[in-house]
Backbone bond lengths (Angstrom), bond angles and torsions (degrees), N, CA, C in turn:
res aa  C-N    CA-C-N  psi(-1)  N-CA   C-N-CA  omega(-1)  CA-C   N-CA-C  phi
1 X - - - 1.456 - - 1.579 102.55 -
2 X 1.306 115.75 124.48 1.543 120.07 175.14 1.432 104.47 -91.28
3 X 1.348 119.50 155.44 1.401 124.67 175.79 1.541 113.87 170.98
4 X 1.207 117.53 -161.06 1.473 122.67 177.46 1.548 110.88 -104.63
5 X 1.340 121.63 131.45 1.434 121.42 179.76 1.571 110.98 -95.49
6 X 1.249 112.91 143.92 1.407 122.52 178.96 1.513 112.46 -110.56
7 X 1.312 116.52 121.84 1.475 119.76 177.29 1.539 108.74 -100.67
8 X 1.297 115.55 138.55 1.470 123.39 -173.74 1.428 108.51 -115.01
9 X 1.381 113.81 128.46 1.534 121.92 168.08 1.557 108.61 -101.15
10 X 1.327 112.35 118.13 1.459 119.28 -178.16 1.491 113.26 -83.27
11 X 1.347 119.08 146.17 1.399 124.72 175.17 1.658 105.71 -76.24
12 X 1.349 110.87 169.37 1.419 114.36 174.11 1.546 115.54 -64.49
13 X 1.348 118.26 -30.47 1.391 126.37 175.93 1.576 109.03 -63.53
14 X 1.251 115.95 -45.10 1.471 124.12 -175.71 1.617 108.17 -68.41
15 X 1.350 113.40 -44.77 1.429 117.24 174.66 1.437 119.63 -59.59
16 X 1.386 111.19 -37.57 1.491 118.11 175.09 1.475 109.96 -67.54
17 X 1.367 122.06 -42.81 1.402 125.76 176.97 1.528 114.02 -60.15
18 X 1.362 114.99 -37.29 1.486 120.43 177.73 1.511 108.14 -65.57
19 X 1.297 114.98 -43.30 1.599 113.44 -177.48 1.612 110.34 -67.26
20 X 1.183 115.02 -33.82 1.512 118.69 -174.96 1.558 110.93 -83.20
21 X 1.300 120.17 -40.43 1.453 121.45 -173.76 1.629 112.26 -132.07
22 X 1.312 116.27 63.51 1.394 119.51 -169.48 1.590 115.56 -55.26
23 X 1.321 114.16 -39.07 1.545 114.08 178.07 1.530 114.20 -72.19
24 X 1.319 115.78 -41.99 1.445 121.09 170.10 1.540 115.72 -52.97
25 X 1.356 110.07 -47.53 1.502 120.91 178.11 1.524 106.90 -56.03
26 X 1.314 121.19 -46.57 1.416 123.13 -168.09 1.508 103.14 -71.62
27 X 1.373 123.35 -44.30 1.440 122.16 179.56 1.565 111.60 -58.56
28 X 1.385 116.55 -44.58 1.436 121.29 -177.89 1.558 107.96 -69.38
29 X 1.348 121.03 -41.01 1.349 121.11 177.15 1.544 115.87 -56.87
30 X 1.344 113.65 -46.79 1.531 117.99 173.55 1.479 112.57 -53.99
31 X 1.341 115.15 -47.25 1.456 119.05 -179.02 1.413 113.97 -64.44
32 X 1.326 116.20 -42.28 1.513 122.23 177.44 1.568 111.61 -66.92
33 X 1.324 116.03 -34.41 1.441 116.93 -178.11 1.529 105.01 -74.19
34 X 1.292 119.19 -43.27 1.498 119.40 174.15 1.451 113.68 -49.12
35 X 1.352 114.91 -56.12 1.509 121.33 177.77 1.563 108.72 -53.16
36 X 1.276 118.87 -52.47 1.440 122.66 -177.47 1.602 112.59 -55.43
37 X 1.355 112.64 -40.42 1.456 116.59 -178.01 1.553 108.47 -71.49
38 X 1.384 117.95 -37.01 1.414 121.28 177.76 1.565 109.04 -60.39
39 X 1.348 117.31 -41.73 1.458 124.39 179.94 1.585 106.78 -63.02
40 X 1.333 118.28 -40.73 1.506 120.64 -179.05 1.532 108.39 -66.20
41 X 1.406 113.35 -44.88 1.400 117.79 177.97 1.514 113.59 -55.78
42 X 1.260 117.06 -43.72 1.501 120.31 178.91 1.510 111.82 -64.31
43 X 1.371 114.27 -38.08 1.529 119.29 173.95 1.534 113.36 -60.11
44 X 1.339 113.86 -43.44 1.429 119.47 -178.10 1.532 110.64 -65.87
45 X 1.310 114.71 -39.42 1.501 115.92 -179.23 1.517 110.41 -74.96
46 X 1.281 121.90 -30.04 1.450 127.25 178.22 1.553 112.91 -73.92
47 X 1.349 115.20 -17.26 1.520 120.14 179.68 1.508 114.42 -76.97
48 X 1.254 118.07 -19.26 1.508 121.02 -179.59 1.483 106.33 -58.80
49 X 1.354 111.74 146.38 1.502 118.63 177.50 1.501 111.39 -110.85
50 X 1.258 112.52 160.03 1.496 115.88 174.60 1.467 113.63 -73.40
51 X 1.258 119.47 149.13 1.483 124.07 174.16 1.483 112.63 -80.12
52 X 1.450 118.71 115.56 1.389 124.66 179.43 1.411 114.26 -93.00
53 X 1.217 123.78 119.06 1.464 129.65 174.26 1.538 110.27 62.00
54 X 1.260 123.55 28.85 1.389 125.31 178.17 1.570 113.60 78.55
55 X 1.275 114.54 5.26 1.551 121.68 -174.80 1.470 105.27 -84.32
56 X 1.389 115.35 152.51 1.459 116.64 169.59 1.418 113.68 -77.70
57 X 1.352 120.42 162.75 1.478 123.49 177.35 1.544 111.95 -61.04
58 X 1.368 116.29 152.31 1.448 112.66 174.63 1.473 113.88 -72.69
59 X 1.319 111.20 147.91 1.526 121.57 -175.31 1.536 108.13 -61.73
60 X 1.240 120.43 146.15 1.420 124.32 -171.13 1.455 122.20 91.08
61 X 1.341 113.93 -27.09 1.471 125.64 -178.46 1.519 105.91 -98.46
62 X 1.350 113.54 174.85 1.491 117.28 179.30 1.551 111.31 -72.31
63 X 1.302 118.54 162.61 1.485 121.71 -171.50 1.650 109.31 -74.61
64 X 1.261 117.08 153.93 1.407 120.20 176.91 1.461 109.10 -82.95
65 X 1.351 120.50 156.78 1.425 128.91 179.55 1.446 103.36 -81.23
66 X 1.360 116.75 119.99 1.443 121.08 170.53 1.548 112.66 -105.22
67 X 1.317 113.50 -62.70 1.539 121.76 174.02 1.524 109.59 -105.57
68 X 1.284 119.08 -19.03 1.541 122.39 -173.29 1.490 111.68 85.14
69 X 1.278 119.16 -4.13 1.504 121.44 -179.36 1.509 112.47 -63.02
70 X 1.413 123.02 -38.88 1.314 128.83 179.78 1.492 108.07 -66.07
71 X 1.298 122.34 -50.62 1.477 125.89 -177.74 1.521 109.50 -62.13
72 X 1.310 118.35 -42.92 1.435 120.09 176.97 1.452 114.76 -61.40
73 X 1.374 115.50 -33.75 1.496 123.86 179.12 1.483 116.76 -66.17
74 X 1.290 119.23 -21.94 1.503 121.38 -173.42 1.531 106.73 -64.90
75 X 1.274 114.12 130.65 1.540 121.70 -179.02 1.536 108.61 -140.36
76 X 1.283 110.83 159.73 1.441 120.70 -178.85 1.680 107.93 -126.31
77 X 1.239 113.41 151.93 1.443 117.96 176.74 1.467 112.00 -161.77
78 X 1.336 118.82 170.75 1.445 116.81 167.00 1.524 107.88 -119.88
79 X 1.313 113.19 146.08 1.461 123.30 -173.83 1.492 108.98 -118.88
80 X 1.324 117.85 121.24 1.494 122.50 -179.28 1.479 109.68 -111.09
81 X 1.381 115.00 119.88 1.443 119.82 178.12 1.493 108.40 -129.80
82 X 1.284 120.91 94.80 1.402 125.85 -176.04 1.434 109.25 71.38
83 X 1.376 119.84 -118.65 1.538 123.23 176.63 1.487 111.20 -93.63
84 X 1.344 116.46 -2.31 1.551 117.31 179.45 1.542 109.68 -87.97
85 X 1.266 117.47 133.13 1.416 124.39 175.07 1.614 103.71 -121.93
86 X 1.291 109.39 123.06 1.554 112.10 -176.73 1.508 106.65 -125.68
87 X 1.290 112.82 136.27 1.371 121.62 167.54 1.544 112.10 -84.75
88 X 1.362 117.47 129.21 1.444 124.36 -175.93 1.453 114.10 -122.35
89 X 1.323 118.88 131.22 1.393 126.21 173.03 1.544 110.08 -120.94
90 X 1.441 114.98 122.13 1.436 112.99 -167.96 1.514 109.54 -153.81
91 X 1.280 116.44 172.60 1.458 127.47 171.13 1.478 105.65 -132.43
92 X 1.327 119.26 142.80 1.433 123.03 171.36 1.350 117.28 -95.15
93 X 1.344 122.25 7.04 1.494 124.90 178.79 1.457 107.90 -76.85
94 X 1.348 115.03 144.66 1.433 123.82 -172.53 1.561 110.76 -63.95
95 X 1.199 115.86 -32.26 1.586 119.57 -176.99 1.599 110.71 -93.24
96 X 1.240 117.72 -3.27 1.499 115.99 -178.43 1.497 114.23 -66.36
97 X 1.392 119.49 -28.57 1.513 121.68 179.45 1.586 102.92 -72.78
98 X 1.376 120.11 -43.99 1.345 117.78 179.75 1.438 119.51 -59.37
99 X 1.328 116.19 -35.69 1.502 120.07 172.48 1.461 116.39 -68.64
100 X 1.460 116.31 -42.39 1.380 121.44 179.61 1.489 111.12 -63.18
101 X 1.346 116.04 -48.38 1.477 118.55 -169.89 1.488 114.25 -103.78
102 X 1.262 120.24 -15.14 1.450 126.45 -170.76 1.490 115.76 97.06
103 X 1.275 120.00 163.92 1.543 122.09 177.37 1.495 109.26 -140.84
104 X 1.361 112.15 83.52 1.536 113.03 -178.53 1.504 118.31 -50.45
105 X 1.221 121.37 -28.57 1.430 121.25 -176.20 1.503 110.72 -73.03
106 X 1.289 115.55 -21.57 1.639 118.52 169.09 1.432 116.18 -109.58
107 X 1.431 115.97 15.52 1.434 124.94 -178.39 1.480 113.38 54.05
108 X 1.305 117.09 35.60 1.496 124.09 176.58 1.505 106.94 -93.40
109 X 1.260 111.08 118.23 1.527 112.55 175.52 1.536 111.98 -88.20
110 X 1.318 117.32 157.47 1.520 119.02 -174.59 1.425 116.40 -60.18
111 X 1.341 117.56 141.09 1.431 125.90 172.79 1.501 108.09 -126.73
112 X 1.385 121.30 72.18 1.332 123.18 -166.17 1.566 110.17 -72.30
113 X 1.356 111.26 142.97 1.461 116.62 179.68 1.602 109.32 -138.69
114 X 1.321 117.09 -20.01 1.472 121.46 -177.48 1.578 108.61 -89.42
115 X 1.341 116.23 -57.70 1.461 118.11 177.28 1.508 116.18 -53.60
116 X 1.309 120.93 -42.88 1.412 119.75 -179.54 1.602 109.79 -69.52
117 X 1.213 119.79 -28.37 1.514 121.16 177.14 1.495 112.86 -59.35
118 X 1.431 112.47 -30.88 1.492 119.20 177.36 1.522 111.10 -87.04
119 X 1.351 111.59 -55.75 1.469 120.49 -178.17 1.516 114.31 -51.00
120 X 1.288 114.55 -51.16 1.512 120.75 -176.03 1.551 114.08 -74.45
121 X 1.248 117.44 -9.26 1.489 122.67 -173.18 1.574 110.38 -125.64
122 X 1.274 119.41 11.68 1.442 121.71 -167.62 1.505 114.60 -60.03
123 X 1.358 116.24 -38.94 1.416 121.99 176.08 1.573 112.73 -59.60
124 X 1.448 110.52 -49.29 1.420 117.32 176.83 1.462 113.13 -58.54
125 X 1.355 118.87 -43.29 1.481 123.44 176.23 1.577 110.61 -58.95
126 X 1.278 118.64 -46.78 1.409 122.22 -177.35 1.608 109.94 -63.54
127 X 1.324 111.73 -38.83 1.489 120.46 177.61 1.462 111.33 -64.17
128 X 1.332 119.62 -41.65 1.434 123.01 176.32 1.595 110.66 -56.52
129 X 1.294 109.20 -53.82 1.491 118.43 -175.35 1.538 108.53 -61.95
130 X 1.310 118.50 -45.36 1.480 121.16 -179.62 1.477 112.36 -63.29
131 X 1.383 117.20 -41.39 1.462 119.86 179.18 1.557 108.80 -60.64
132 X 1.222 117.32 -44.81 1.464 121.69 175.89 1.570 114.40 -56.05
133 X 1.335 112.92 -45.35 1.385 119.56 -174.89 1.561 109.58 -65.70
134 X 1.403 116.12 -40.29 1.425 116.75 -176.20 1.544 113.97 -88.70
135 X 1.331 120.39 5.39 1.411 122.14 171.35 1.540 114.65 -57.63
136 X 1.222 117.42 137.85 1.432 121.41 -178.14 1.508 106.79 -101.04
137 X 1.347 115.33 126.65 1.466 120.05 -177.86 1.503 110.30 -100.95
C-alpha cells in the first residue's frame, strides 16, 4: 500500500506509559493512529477546491472537484509490518499519483492534497494519538 508515512514523537508521559503497559500502549496507539488518520483523511477531502469557470485548479494547490471521484476515493488506514506501524493516506485511482506529484510527460504540475493533509496538521495528529494513549480505562 503506497501512501504517506507519519512519524510520531512521544512525550515523556507516553514513553513512561509504554514502558509500564506495553500491550495497553499498543492497543491505544493503534486506536489513536486510526483516529488521527481519519482526521487527516477528512482534511484531505476538505482541501479540494471548486472548479471555477471550467478551469483546472492552480498548480501547487489542491485539485479542483470535477466529478468528485478523486475526493471520494481518499482513504486512510494503518499498515503493520513487523514492529513498524505506519499511518497511510491514499487514493486508489490511477490518476491520483499524477495529481499529487505532477506528471511531467503531460506537463501536469503537482496539485498535492495528501501530503499537506499530514504536514499541515502534524501537531493535531500527534495530539490525537497522544490523547488516546494517555486515556485511563
